[in-house]
C-alpha positions as CSV (number, residue, x, y, z in Angstrom):
1,M,-1.6,-38.1,76.8
2,G,-5.2,-37.3,76.0
3,E,-7.6,-39.1,73.8
4,A,-7.3,-38.5,70.0
5,R,-9.5,-35.8,68.6
6,K,-12.7,-37.0,66.9
7,R,-12.8,-36.4,63.1
8,V,-15.9,-34.9,61.5
9,M,-16.6,-34.5,57.8
10,V,-18.9,-31.7,56.8
11,V,-20.6,-32.2,53.4
12,D,-22.2,-29.0,52.1
13,D,-22.0,-27.1,48.8
14,A,-22.0,-23.7,50.6
15,A,-18.5,-22.5,51.4
16,L,-19.8,-20.3,54.2
17,V,-21.7,-23.1,55.9
18,R,-18.6,-25.3,55.7
19,L,-16.5,-22.5,57.3
20,Y,-19.1,-22.0,60.0
21,V,-19.2,-25.7,60.9
22,R,-15.4,-26.0,60.7
23,E,-14.8,-23.1,63.1
24,T,-17.5,-24.2,65.5
25,L,-16.3,-27.8,65.7
26,E,-12.6,-27.0,65.8
27,Q,-13.3,-24.6,68.7
28,A,-15.1,-27.6,70.4
29,G,-12.1,-29.8,70.0
30,F,-12.8,-31.7,66.7
31,D,-10.8,-32.2,63.6
32,V,-12.8,-31.3,60.5
33,D,-12.6,-32.3,56.9
34,E,-14.8,-30.8,54.1
35,A,-16.5,-31.9,50.9
36,M,-18.6,-29.9,48.5
37,N,-21.0,-32.7,47.6
38,G,-21.6,-36.4,48.1
39,I,-19.3,-37.6,45.4
40,E,-16.3,-35.7,46.8
41,A,-17.2,-36.9,50.3
42,L,-17.3,-40.6,49.1
43,E,-13.9,-40.1,47.5
44,K,-12.4,-38.7,50.7
45,L,-13.9,-41.4,52.8
46,L,-12.0,-44.0,50.8
47,T,-8.8,-42.8,52.3
48,S,-9.7,-41.1,55.6
49,A,-12.1,-42.5,58.3
50,V,-14.3,-40.1,60.3
51,D,-16.3,-40.3,63.5
52,L,-19.2,-38.2,62.3
53,L,-20.8,-37.0,59.1
54,I,-22.6,-33.6,59.0
55,V,-24.5,-33.6,55.7
56,D,-26.6,-31.0,53.8
57,V,-29.5,-32.2,51.8
58,N,-29.6,-30.0,48.7
59,M,-26.3,-30.3,46.8
60,P,-25.3,-30.7,43.1
61,Q,-24.0,-34.0,41.7
62,M,-25.1,-36.1,44.7
63,D,-27.6,-34.8,47.3
64,G,-27.3,-35.6,51.0
65,F,-29.9,-38.4,51.1
66,T,-28.3,-40.3,48.2
67,F,-24.9,-39.8,49.8
68,L,-26.0,-41.2,53.1
69,E,-27.9,-44.1,51.5
70,T,-24.6,-44.9,49.6
71,V,-22.6,-44.8,52.9
72,R,-25.1,-47.0,54.7
73,C,-24.7,-49.7,51.9
74,Q,-20.9,-49.9,52.4
75,E,-18.9,-52.3,54.5
76,L,-18.5,-51.6,58.2
77,P,-17.2,-49.5,59.9
78,L,-18.1,-46.8,57.3
79,A,-21.8,-47.8,57.2
80,S,-22.1,-47.3,61.0
81,T,-20.6,-43.8,61.0
82,P,-23.1,-41.5,62.8
83,A,-24.7,-38.9,60.5
84,L,-26.4,-35.6,61.2
85,I,-28.5,-34.1,58.4
86,T,-28.8,-30.3,58.3
87,S,-31.2,-28.5,55.9
88,T,-33.4,-25.5,55.5
89,E,-36.2,-28.0,54.7
90,A,-38.4,-28.7,57.7
91,G,-41.4,-30.7,56.6
92,P,-42.5,-34.2,57.8
93,R,-41.5,-35.7,54.4
94,D,-37.9,-34.3,54.9
95,F,-37.6,-35.8,58.3
96,A,-39.0,-39.2,57.0
97,A,-36.6,-39.1,54.0
98,A,-33.6,-38.5,56.4
99,R,-34.6,-41.4,58.6
100,A,-35.0,-43.6,55.5
101,A,-31.6,-42.6,54.3
102,G,-30.0,-43.6,57.6
103,A,-29.6,-40.2,59.4
104,N,-29.2,-40.3,63.2
105,F,-30.5,-36.8,63.7
106,Y,-31.9,-33.9,61.6
107,L,-31.3,-30.3,62.4
108,V,-33.0,-27.4,60.6
109,K,-30.7,-24.6,59.5
110,P,-29.7,-22.2,60.8
111,V,-28.2,-24.3,63.6
112,S,-26.6,-22.5,66.6
113,R,-23.0,-23.1,67.4
114,E,-23.9,-24.5,70.8
115,K,-26.4,-27.0,69.3
116,L,-24.0,-28.0,66.6
117,A,-21.2,-28.7,69.1
118,Q,-23.6,-30.5,71.4
119,F,-24.9,-32.8,68.8
120,A,-21.4,-33.5,67.4
121,A,-20.3,-34.4,71.0
122,I,-23.3,-36.7,71.6
123,L,-22.9,-38.5,68.3
124,C,-19.2,-39.0,68.7
125,G,-19.6,-40.2,72.3
126,T,-17.6,-37.4,73.8
127,E,-18.7,-35.1,76.6
128,A,-21.2,-32.4,75.6
């Protein structure tokens, strides 16, 4: 029997982005959960652990940086969950804010399917 599939939560207010990420990662062998904003993601994380967070920055109710800062303040193992920030913002301040919030990597949208699958595999410790 093979190793259990890694679980990824994509947190993005855009339904098309969530669908794109879901399709890409499911084809790459991941299980994917979705949340429309940071608040919904935090609620889901109370009952379901994940191996990776893929988080948009600009979202209503709770933006990606606030969400990630909140996750990093929680008890382990949630606080140590790898996080990939994705955003259309590409300035030095954005990268610095992502690092300060606790992101492991920052990718500028649009992100190719290949790059998304590769970073997910690397952050989850599976073969790229």
